[in-house]
Every structure is written in C-alpha cells, then in structure tokens.
MMTF fields as JSON, N, C-alpha, C and O atoms, coordinates in Angstrom:
{
  "mmtfVersion": "1.0.0",
  "mmtfProducer": "UNKNOWN",
  "numBonds": 375,
  "numAtoms": 376,
  "numGroups": 94,
  "numChains": 1,
  "numModels": 1,
  "chainsPerModel": [1],
  "groupsPerChain": [94],
  "chainIdList": ["A"],
  "bondAtomList": [4, 2, 8, 6, 12, 10, 16, 14, 20, 18, 24, 22, 28, 26, 32, 30, 36, 34, 40, 38, 44, 42, 48, 46, 52, 50, 56, 54, 60, 58, 64, 62, 68, 66, 72, 70, 76, 74, 80, 78, 84, 82, 88, 86, 92, 90, 96, 94, 100, 98, 104, 102, 108, 106, 112, 110, 116, 114, 120, 118, 124, 122, 128, 126, 132, 130, 136, 134, 140, 138, 144, 142, 148, 146, 152, 150, 156, 154, 160, 158, 164, 162, 168, 166, 172, 170, 176, 174, 180, 178, 184, 182, 188, 186, 192, 190, 196, 194, 200, 198, 204, 202, 208, 206, 212, 210, 216, 214, 220, 218, 224, 222, 228, 226, 232, 230, 236, 234, 240, 238, 244, 242, 248, 246, 252, 250, 256, 254, 260, 258, 264, 262, 268, 266, 272, 270, 276, 274, 280, 278, 284, 282, 288, 286, 292, 290, 296, 294, 300, 298, 304, 302, 308, 306, 312, 310, 316, 314, 320, 318, 324, 322, 328, 326, 332, 330, 336, 334, 340, 338, 344, 342, 348, 346, 352, 350, 356, 354, 360, 358, 364, 362, 368, 366, 372, 370],
  "bondOrderList": [1, 1, 1, 1, 1, 1, 1, 1, 1, 1, 1, 1, 1, 1, 1, 1, 1, 1, 1, 1, 1, 1, 1, 1, 1, 1, 1, 1, 1, 1, 1, 1, 1, 1, 1, 1, 1, 1, 1, 1, 1, 1, 1, 1, 1, 1, 1, 1, 1, 1, 1, 1, 1, 1, 1, 1, 1, 1, 1, 1, 1, 1, 1, 1, 1, 1, 1, 1, 1, 1, 1, 1, 1, 1, 1, 1, 1, 1, 1, 1, 1, 1, 1, 1, 1, 1, 1, 1, 1, 1, 1, 1, 1],
  "groupList": [{"groupName": "MET", "atomNameList": ["N", "CA", "C", "O"], "elementList": ["N", "C", "C", "O"], "formalChargeList": [0, 0, 0, 0], "bondAtomList": [1, 0, 2, 1, 3, 2], "bondOrderList": [1, 1, 2], "singleLetterCode": "M", "chemCompType": "L-PEPTIDE LINKING"}, {"groupName": "SER", "atomNameList": ["N", "CA", "C", "O"], "elementList": ["N", "C", "C", "O"], "formalChargeList": [0, 0, 0, 0], "bondAtomList": [1, 0, 2, 1, 3, 2], "bondOrderList": [1, 1, 2], "singleLetterCode": "S", "chemCompType": "L-PEPTIDE LINKING"}, {"groupName": "GLU", "atomNameList": ["N", "CA", "C", "O"], "elementList": ["N", "C", "C", "O"], "formalChargeList": [0, 0, 0, 0], "bondAtomList": [1, 0, 2, 1, 3, 2], "bondOrderList": [1, 1, 2], "singleLetterCode": "E", "chemCompType": "L-PEPTIDE LINKING"}, {"groupName": "ALA", "atomNameList": ["N", "CA", "C", "O"], "elementList": ["N", "C", "C", "O"], "formalChargeList": [0, 0, 0, 0], "bondAtomList": [1, 0, 2, 1, 3, 2], "bondOrderList": [1, 1, 2], "singleLetterCode": "A", "chemCompType": "L-PEPTIDE LINKING"}, {"groupName": "GLN", "atomNameList": ["N", "CA", "C", "O"], "elementList": ["N", "C", "C", "O"], "formalChargeList": [0, 0, 0, 0], "bondAtomList": [1, 0, 2, 1, 3, 2], "bondOrderList": [1, 1, 2], "singleLetterCode": "Q", "chemCompType": "L-PEPTIDE LINKING"}, {"groupName": "ARG", "atomNameList": ["N", "CA", "C", "O"], "elementList": ["N", "C", "C", "O"], "formalChargeList": [0, 0, 0, 0], "bondAtomList": [1, 0, 2, 1, 3, 2], "bondOrderList": [1, 1, 2], "singleLetterCode": "R", "chemCompType": "L-PEPTIDE LINKING"}, {"groupName": "THR", "atomNameList": ["N", "CA", "C", "O"], "elementList": ["N", "C", "C", "O"], "formalChargeList": [0, 0, 0, 0], "bondAtomList": [1, 0, 2, 1, 3, 2], "bondOrderList": [1, 1, 2], "singleLetterCode": "T", "chemCompType": "L-PEPTIDE LINKING"}, {"groupName": "LEU", "atomNameList": ["N", "CA", "C", "O"], "elementList": ["N", "C", "C", "O"], "formalChargeList": [0, 0, 0, 0], "bondAtomList": [1, 0, 2, 1, 3, 2], "bondOrderList": [1, 1, 2], "singleLetterCode": "L", "chemCompType": "L-PEPTIDE LINKING"}, {"groupName": "LYS", "atomNameList": ["N", "CA", "C", "O"], "elementList": ["N", "C", "C", "O"], "formalChargeList": [0, 0, 0, 0], "bondAtomList": [1, 0, 2, 1, 3, 2], "bondOrderList": [1, 1, 2], "singleLetterCode": "K", "chemCompType": "L-PEPTIDE LINKING"}, {"groupName": "PRO", "atomNameList": ["N", "CA", "C", "O"], "elementList": ["N", "C", "C", "O"], "formalChargeList": [0, 0, 0, 0], "bondAtomList": [1, 0, 2, 1, 3, 2], "bondOrderList": [1, 1, 2], "singleLetterCode": "P", "chemCompType": "L-PEPTIDE LINKING"}, {"groupName": "ILE", "atomNameList": ["N", "CA", "C", "O"], "elementList": ["N", "C", "C", "O"], "formalChargeList": [0, 0, 0, 0], "bondAtomList": [1, 0, 2, 1, 3, 2], "bondOrderList": [1, 1, 2], "singleLetterCode": "I", "chemCompType": "L-PEPTIDE LINKING"}, {"groupName": "VAL", "atomNameList": ["N", "CA", "C", "O"], "elementList": ["N", "C", "C", "O"], "formalChargeList": [0, 0, 0, 0], "bondAtomList": [1, 0, 2, 1, 3, 2], "bondOrderList": [1, 1, 2], "singleLetterCode": "V", "chemCompType": "L-PEPTIDE LINKING"}, {"groupName": "ASP", "atomNameList": ["N", "CA", "C", "O"], "elementList": ["N", "C", "C", "O"], "formalChargeList": [0, 0, 0, 0], "bondAtomList": [1, 0, 2, 1, 3, 2], "bondOrderList": [1, 1, 2], "singleLetterCode": "D", "chemCompType": "L-PEPTIDE LINKING"}, {"groupName": "ASN", "atomNameList": ["N", "CA", "C", "O"], "elementList": ["N", "C", "C", "O"], "formalChargeList": [0, 0, 0, 0], "bondAtomList": [1, 0, 2, 1, 3, 2], "bondOrderList": [1, 1, 2], "singleLetterCode": "N", "chemCompType": "L-PEPTIDE LINKING"}, {"groupName": "HIS", "atomNameList": ["N", "CA", "C", "O"], "elementList": ["N", "C", "C", "O"], "formalChargeList": [0, 0, 0, 0], "bondAtomList": [1, 0, 2, 1, 3, 2], "bondOrderList": [1, 1, 2], "singleLetterCode": "H", "chemCompType": "L-PEPTIDE LINKING"}, {"groupName": "PHE", "atomNameList": ["N", "CA", "C", "O"], "elementList": ["N", "C", "C", "O"], "formalChargeList": [0, 0, 0, 0], "bondAtomList": [1, 0, 2, 1, 3, 2], "bondOrderList": [1, 1, 2], "singleLetterCode": "F", "chemCompType": "L-PEPTIDE LINKING"}, {"groupName": "GLY", "atomNameList": ["N", "CA", "C", "O"], "elementList": ["N", "C", "C", "O"], "formalChargeList": [0, 0, 0, 0], "bondAtomList": [1, 0, 2, 1, 3, 2], "bondOrderList": [1, 1, 2], "singleLetterCode": "G", "chemCompType": "PEPTIDE LINKING"}],
  "groupTypeList": [0, 1, 2, 1, 3, 4, 5, 2, 6, 0, 7, 5, 8, 9, 10, 7, 0, 9, 9, 1, 0, 10, 2, 8, 11, 12, 8, 10, 3, 8, 13, 8, 14, 10, 1, 15, 3, 8, 11, 11, 5, 2, 3, 11, 1, 3, 15, 12, 16, 2, 11, 1, 16, 12, 12, 2, 8, 10, 7, 12, 3, 7, 3, 12, 6, 0, 10, 2, 6, 6, 4, 2, 11, 11, 8, 8, 0, 2, 2, 10, 2, 8, 5, 7, 12, 3, 6, 14, 3, 0, 7, 2, 3, 4],
  "groupIdList": [1, 2, 3, 4, 5, 6, 7, 8, 9, 10, 11, 12, 13, 14, 15, 16, 17, 18, 19, 20, 21, 22, 23, 24, 25, 26, 27, 28, 29, 30, 31, 32, 33, 34, 35, 36, 37, 38, 39, 40, 41, 42, 43, 44, 45, 46, 47, 48, 49, 50, 51, 52, 53, 54, 55, 56, 57, 58, 59, 60, 61, 62, 63, 64, 65, 66, 67, 68, 69, 70, 71, 72, 73, 74, 75, 76, 77, 78, 79, 80, 81, 82, 83, 84, 85, 86, 87, 88, 89, 90, 91, 92, 93, 94],
  "secStructList": [7, 7, 2, 2, 2, 2, 2, 1, 7, 7, 7, 7, 7, 7, 7, 7, 7, 7, 2, 2, 2, 2, 2, 2, 2, 2, 2, 2, 2, 2, 2, 6, 6, 7, 7, 2, 2, 2, 2, 2, 2, 2, 2, 2, 2, 2, 7, 7, 7, 7, 7, 7, 2, 2, 2, 2, 2, 2, 2, 2, 2, 2, 2, 2, 2, 2, 2, 2, 2, 2, 2, 2, 2, 2, 2, 2, 2, 2, 2, 2, 2, 2, 2, 2, 2, 2, 2, 2, 2, 2, 2, 2, 2, 7],
  "xCoordList": [-20.103, -19.535, -19.796, -20.865, -18.604, -18.767, -20.019, -20.567, -20.424, -21.518, -21.119, -22.044, -19.856, -19.595, -19.517, -19.778, -19.145, -19.139, -20.52, -20.79, -21.603, -22.993, -23.426, -24.24, -22.928, -23.503, -22.964, -23.498, -21.731, -21.0, -21.733, -22.114, -21.778, -22.38, -21.525, -20.305, -22.568, -21.896, -21.691, -22.32, -20.528, -20.029, -20.05, -19.679, -20.409, -20.187, -18.797, -18.194, -18.311, -16.782, -16.815, -16.904, -16.747, -16.765, -15.363, -14.327, -15.296, -14.261, -14.242, -15.254, -12.88, -12.801, -12.382, -11.519, -13.032, -12.743, -12.915, -13.729, -11.946, -12.001, -13.413, -13.962, -13.944, -15.274, -15.367, -16.399, -14.08, -14.399, -14.471, -15.019, -13.871, -14.038, -15.371, -16.054, -16.045, -17.339, -18.27, -19.253, -18.142, -18.835, -18.776, -19.828, -17.384, -17.449, -18.139, -18.869, -18.091, -18.759, -20.225, -21.026, -20.702, -22.112, -22.555, -23.76, -21.798, -22.191, -22.169, -23.125, -21.17, -21.222, -22.29, -22.734, -22.664, -23.873, -25.036, -25.886, -25.184, -26.693, -26.713, -27.673, -25.561, -25.713, -25.934, -26.616, -25.461, -25.675, -26.8, -27.116, -27.5, -28.619, -28.11, -28.853, -27.265, -26.77, -26.282, -26.04, -26.203, -25.698, -24.309, -23.376, -24.271, -22.648, -21.821, -20.648, -22.415, -21.552, -21.275, -20.167, -22.26, -22.055, -21.082, -20.501, -20.773, -19.795, -18.529, -17.565, -18.297, -17.108, -16.854, -15.659, -17.738, -17.627, -17.096, -16.022, -17.728, -17.315, -15.884, -15.258, -15.446, -14.255, -12.933, -11.782, -13.464, -12.545, -12.447, -11.315, -13.39, -13.372, -12.872, -12.456, -12.855, -11.95, -10.387, -9.552, -10.003, -8.781, -7.847, -8.093, -6.873, -5.785, -4.754, -4.037, -4.44, -3.211, -1.934, -0.906, -1.993, -0.795, 0.326, -0.138, 1.23, 2.187, 2.847, 3.484, 2.67, 3.047, 4.733, 5.224, 5.319, 6.754, 6.83, 7.717, 6.045, 6.175, 6.148, 6.983, 5.066, 5.02, 6.283, 6.654, 6.814, 8.011, 9.092, 9.986, 9.162, 10.513, 10.445, 11.471, 9.11, 8.536, 9.059, 9.828, 8.635, 8.682, 10.297, 10.814, 10.886, 12.53, 13.122, 14.052, 12.516, 13.087, 12.91, 13.792, 11.605, 11.381, 12.173, 12.745, 12.34, 13.273, 14.769, 15.52, 14.981, 16.509, 16.577, 17.443, 15.541, 15.515, 15.352, 15.951, 14.578, 14.319, 15.788, 16.062, 16.445, 17.773, 18.815, 19.441, 18.922, 19.657, 19.598, 20.442, 18.275, 17.835, 18.058, 18.217, 18.033, 18.195, 19.426, 19.814, 20.457, 21.854, 22.339, 23.368, 21.715, 22.004, 21.747, 22.565, 20.471, 20.023, 21.009, 21.427, 21.256, 22.42, 23.743, 24.336, 24.237, 25.567, 25.242, 26.011, 24.264, 24.069, 23.952, 24.358, 23.25, 23.043, 24.445, 24.796, 25.215, 26.514, 27.268, 27.998, 27.165, 27.869, 27.677, 28.607, 26.298, 25.844, 26.095, 26.215, 26.18, 26.364, 28.03, 28.448, 28.776, 30.184, 30.516, 31.484, 29.633, 29.53, 29.044, 29.712, 27.93, 27.497, 28.318, 28.402, 29.206, 30.039, 31.431, 32.103, 31.606, 32.704, 32.265, 32.9, 31.236, 30.629, 30.388, 30.809, 29.747, 29.822, 31.404, 31.637, 32.19, 33.562, 34.113, 34.758, 33.83, 34.299, 33.68, 34.329, 32.256, 31.78, 32.105, 32.205, 32.286, 32.789, 34.122, 34.349, 35.115, 36.479, 36.402, 37.453, 35.568, 35.461, 35.133, 34.98],
  "yCoordList": [2.827, 4.19, 4.409, 4.095, 5.041, 5.118, 6.107, 6.801, 6.13, 6.792, 8.252, 9.064, 8.707, 10.066, 10.652, 11.844, 9.821, 10.242, 10.385, 11.235, 9.64, 9.831, 11.292, 12.043, 11.507, 12.707, 14.288, 15.39, 13.9, 15.128, 15.464, 14.708, 16.823, 17.537, 17.109, 16.941, 16.914, 16.395, 17.741, 18.793, 17.192, 18.494, 17.828, 16.655, 18.389, 18.025, 18.152, 19.224, 16.98, 17.307, 16.483, 15.255, 17.138, 16.595, 15.795, 16.406, 14.571, 13.847, 13.595, 13.691, 13.236, 12.577, 11.268, 10.952, 10.239, 8.877, 8.474, 8.954, 7.379, 6.809, 6.187, 5.689, 6.187, 5.436, 4.119, 3.74, 3.235, 1.798, 1.816, 0.888, 2.965, 2.929, 3.144, 2.288, 4.404, 4.639, 3.554, 3.517, 2.686, 1.506, 0.589, 0.053, 0.167, -0.59, -0.057, -0.869, 1.062, 1.694, 1.744, 1.599, 1.924, 1.956, 0.434, 0.221, -0.504, -2.028, -2.32, -2.96, -1.924, -2.18, -1.576, -2.121, -0.357, 0.308, -0.313, -0.447, -0.784, -1.596, -2.868, -3.165, -3.577, -4.801, -4.701, -5.585, -3.748, -3.418, -2.609, -2.381, -2.106, -1.363, 0.006, 0.475, 0.463, 1.638, 2.635, 2.333, 4.003, 4.954, 5.088, 4.677, 5.688, 5.646, 6.548, 6.278, 7.48, 8.129, 7.437, 7.552, 6.518, 5.547, 4.426, 3.941, 3.938, 3.109, 3.934, 3.35, 5.144, 5.594, 6.075, 6.123, 6.487, 6.755, 5.595, 5.654, 4.466, 3.14, 2.567, 1.893, 3.131, 2.578, 3.542, 3.16, 4.712, 5.643, 5.114, 5.028, 4.814, 4.365, 3.109, 2.722, 2.254, 0.983, 1.329, 0.499, 2.348, 2.732, 2.849, 3.781, 2.172, 2.564, 3.048, 2.242, 4.385, 4.864, 4.875, 5.381, 4.357, 4.205, 3.166, 2.06, 3.285, 2.268, 1.743, 2.454, 0.216, -0.367, -0.592, -0.583, -0.754, -1.267, -2.404, -2.353, -3.346, -4.866, -4.143, -4.494, -3.133, -3.026, -2.143, -2.306, -1.408, -0.677, -1.579, -1.325, -2.628, -3.621, -4.587, -5.124, -4.925, -5.736, -4.831, -5.319, -3.526, -2.65, -2.398, -2.369, -2.231, -2.271, -3.524, -3.495, -4.643, -5.923, -5.961, -6.41, -5.454, -5.499, -4.663, -5.119, -3.389, -2.513, -3.23, -3.165, -3.722, -4.241, -5.356, -5.352, -6.293, -7.248, -6.645, -7.19, -5.575, -5.228, -4.315, -4.146, -3.906, -3.33, -4.477, -4.434, -5.331, -6.453, -7.007, -6.889, -7.655, -8.094, -7.121, -7.624, -5.968, -5.099, -5.015, -4.944, -4.991, -4.959, -6.323, -6.35, -7.307, -8.748, -8.662, -8.98, -8.18, -7.815, -7.275, -7.686, -6.114, -5.185, -5.734, -5.47, -6.671, -7.265, -8.29, -8.297, -9.109, -9.989, -9.583, -10.242, -8.224, -7.642, -7.252, -7.461, -6.719, -6.26, -7.474, -7.354, -8.575, -9.796, -10.093, -10.211, -10.21, -10.529, -9.558, -9.966, -8.331, -7.33, -7.366, -7.019, -7.861, -8.009, -9.384, -9.478, -10.322, -11.606, -11.152, -11.368, -10.534, -9.972, -9.193, -9.253, -8.183, -7.571, -8.429, -8.119, -9.428, -10.319, -10.972, -10.816, -11.7, -12.337, -11.382, -11.697, -10.346, -9.518, -9.113, -9.132, -8.839, -8.673, -10.134, -10.14, -11.259, -12.221, -12.477, -13.015, -12.06, -12.34, -11.189, -11.414, -10.038, -9.216, -9.444, -9.045, -10.165, -10.667, -11.558, -11.632, -12.318, -13.473, -12.864, -13.608],
  "zCoordList": [16.056, 16.099, 17.663, 18.188, 18.44, 19.758, 20.197, 19.341, 21.526, 21.932, 22.05, 22.068, 22.133, 22.195, 20.846, 20.683, 19.786, 18.294, 17.992, 17.143, 18.579, 18.051, 18.727, 18.189, 19.666, 20.265, 19.646, 19.77, 18.965, 18.41, 16.978, 16.085, 17.104, 15.917, 14.835, 14.858, 13.616, 12.523, 11.449, 11.336, 10.741, 9.784, 8.431, 8.381, 7.416, 6.066, 5.433, 5.395, 4.929, 4.175, 2.967, 2.966, 2.075, 0.646, 0.435, 0.698, 0.012, -0.152, -1.738, -2.432, -2.263, -3.293, -3.207, -2.388, -4.165, -4.477, -5.807, -6.596, -6.07, -7.383, -7.572, -6.589, -8.612, -8.977, -8.392, -7.839, -8.516, -8.023, -6.471, -5.878, -5.751, -4.206, -4.142, -3.581, -4.738, -4.483, -4.711, -3.971, -5.581, -5.979, -5.05, -4.7, -4.378, -3.238, -2.088, -1.519, -1.626, -0.355, -0.752, 0.172, -1.969, -2.119, -2.062, -1.933, -2.135, -2.151, -0.672, -0.234, 0.206, 1.333, 2.23, 3.24, 1.736, 2.406, 2.177, 3.057, 0.857, 0.43, 1.35, 2.06, 1.26, 1.941, 3.351, 3.87, 4.085, 5.351, 5.722, 6.89, 4.534, 5.091, 5.824, 6.687, 5.619, 6.145, 4.944, 3.776, 5.625, 4.391, 4.121, 4.811, 3.076, 2.612, 3.706, 3.968, 4.234, 5.429, 6.415, 6.94, 6.918, 8.075, 7.617, 8.588, 6.577, 6.234, 6.204, 6.699, 5.745, 5.911, 7.187, 7.478, 8.131, 9.669, 10.194, 10.794, 10.051, 10.484, 10.383, 11.201, 8.844, 8.474, 9.258, 9.468, 9.546, 10.094, 11.64, 12.114, 12.323, 13.722, 13.854, 14.946, 12.653, 12.884, 12.528, 12.887, 11.934, 11.501, 12.586, 13.352, 12.845, 13.831, 13.198, 12.605, 13.166, 12.573, 13.392, 12.941, 14.514, 15.339, 14.729, 14.454, 14.566, 14.277, 15.428, 16.205, 15.577, 17.15, 16.808, 15.679, 17.84, 17.997, 16.991, 16.139, 17.009, 16.473, 14.73, 13.896, 14.427, 13.13, 12.62, 11.458, 13.28, 12.995, 12.914, 12.107, 13.641, 13.298, 12.308, 11.89, 11.801, 10.676, 9.463, 8.634, 9.378, 8.469, 8.072, 6.955, 9.365, 9.178, 8.563, 7.757, 9.0, 8.209, 7.043, 6.311, 6.496, 5.217, 4.507, 3.516, 4.854, 4.261, 4.231, 3.258, 5.104, 5.127, 3.933, 3.059, 4.039, 3.014, 1.522, 0.596, 1.311, 0.169, -0.38, -1.568, 0.548, 0.25, -0.155, -1.214, 0.624, 0.463, -1.137, -2.026, -1.153, -2.344, -3.831, -4.943, -3.608, -4.811, -4.923, -6.089, -3.881, -4.121, -4.7, -5.375, -4.485, -5.261, -6.499, -7.363, -6.763, -8.227, -9.228, -10.311, -8.421, -9.239, -9.61, -10.656, -8.485, -8.726, -9.834, -10.796, -9.83, -10.876, -12.268, -13.225, -12.326, -13.715, -14.162, -15.323, -13.31, -13.798, -14.267, -15.251, -13.683, -13.838, -15.316, -16.114, -15.629, -16.72, -17.807, -18.963, -17.523, -18.585, -19.099, -20.203, -18.018, -18.345, -19.23, -19.984, -19.021, -19.925, -21.194, -22.205, -21.246, -22.726, -23.284, -24.511, -22.496, -23.299, -23.889, -24.873, -23.101, -23.533, -24.705, -25.748, -24.663, -25.764, -27.14, -28.253, -26.887, -28.059, -28.64, -29.848, -27.877, -28.396, -29.026, -30.074, -28.361, -29.121, -30.433, -31.33, -30.611, -31.94, -32.747, -33.953, -32.362, -33.224, -33.87, -35.013, -33.052, -33.429, -34.318, -34.954, -34.666, -35.53, -36.954, -37.923]
}
C-alpha cells in the first residue's frame, strides 16, 4: 500500500462476496499473516482499471474473430439442416 494511502482515514465499507472468494481471501491472509482487509486493499492497489491501446486492439481482434467464427458456424449449421431436410424427405418418400 502506498504511503499516502496509509495516511488516509480508514472508512468501513461492507462488501458482498461468494463464499469461495471469502475462503480464498482468508487463505491468502493467513498465509501472508495479514488481515482480510489488507488483502483486499493490496488487491485494489494492484488493480489497474485502465485499458491500454494494446488491450483495446486485442479485444477488438478477439471480437472480430468471434463474430467471424460464429458466422461460419451458423452457415455450416444451415448447410447441415438443408442436408437433413433432404435426407428426411428422401426417407419419407420410400
């Protein structure tokens, strides 16, 4: 935690977490011999909420790939559906 954060007045803030996350934080706190609150404060201090330009490019590329892949899957499913319809019609004609 930074020196300026240590000098700030502490405020209480209740938070909700799933039990598995609470167990994880408890385990980290026990292993590091620090409090639950300190684990949370360190995690928040380590978190960088800014999205870099590179991150944005990667996310855009990922979204484009997902859209393209989804379109290909839909096209293949439509082809399979047509083949199934044709096979079904042929079997009914027999």
